[in-house]
N, C-alpha and C positions, 0 to 999 in steps of 0.2 A: 504494500500500500504506500503510495506516494503522499507524504504529508509533512506538515509542520505542526508542532504542539507548543503553544506559548504558555508561559507561566511567570509568576513573580509579581503580578499585579496585586493591588490592595488599596487600603485607605492610608493616606499619609498627610501630615500637616504641611502647610505652605513652608517652603524652605527645606523640607526634608528630601530624602533620596530613596530611590528604588532601583533595583536591577531586574530587568526583564530578560527571560531566556526563551529561545526558540529552538527546539530540538527537531532536527530533520531526520527523515527515514524514507527508504524506498527509492532513493536516487543518489547519484554521486555528488554530494553536497559541495565538495571542493571545486567543482567545475564552474560554479555559478555565483554571480552577484546576488546579494540579499538586500532587501529593503524592509524597513519598518514604516508602516502607515498607522494613522489613527483616525478615528471618527468620533466626534462629540455629538451629543443630541442636537438635532436641528441643523447640523453642518455637513458639508461634503467631506468625503474622505480626503485626507491630507498626507502627502509624503513627508515623513519625519527625517529619515536618514537612510543612506545607502552605503554599501561597502562592496568592493571588488572581491573577486574569488579568492585572491591570496591575502586579502586584508590590507593591501598596501595603499589603497585609495578609498577615501570616504567623502561624503558630502552630507549637508544638513540643511534643513529648513531654517530660514532666518529666525524664526520664532524660538528655536531651540539651540541655535549656535552658541557655543561657549558653555552650555549647561548640560547637554546630552553627549554621550560618547557611544558610538556603535563599534562593535568588535566581533570577532569570530574565532572559534577554535575548530579548525578543520579535522583534527584528530578526534574530537568529540562530536562532530557533526552538529554544532550548536552555534547560533548567533546570539548576541547580547545587545541590550540597550541599557546603558547606565544613565540614569536620570537624576540630576542634581538640581538643587535650588528650585524645587518644583513650585509651580504656581497653580492657582485654581483653574486657569485657562488650559492647563495640561490635562485636565480631566477628560478622559476619552476611553474608548475601547481600542486597544493597540493590537495590530496584526503584523505578522511577518509574511514576506512574499518572495518568491523567486520565479523567474520565467525559465523553464527548463525545456530540454528537447528529448523526446523519446522516439521510438522507431516510426511512429505514425504522425509526428508533428510536434509543434510547440504546445506546452501545457503551462498554465499559471497555477502555481502551488500557493495555497493560502492556509494559514492556521485558523483556529476557531476564535482567536482573540483572547486577550486578558484585560480585565477592567482596571483602570487606574483612576482613583478618586482622590483629589487633592482638596482638602477641606479642613477648616478649624473646628 
């Protein structure tokens, strides 16, 4: 089964930190770039961060630049999102994603999401 499973979300106070994990299975994780997205109630899905297959290149949305860090461990088939200095505006369902190739074509792989709530 080709899948991502996100974990690590929860309730945190403003200014706090969380680390999200995204465990991959069913495909060769190290071949592909990974992205984290989020979607807050009433808003469109937003790209938060991306990382290249070897971890050497990353990019971030302006809204999280300097606060979030994306990383990956290809030996563990896992991507991470370290979230620091959290704000209420960061409250959202967070998803990881990769666009992979199989014998029959391209496939978008998405996890089920993990909920992050930033509140006092």
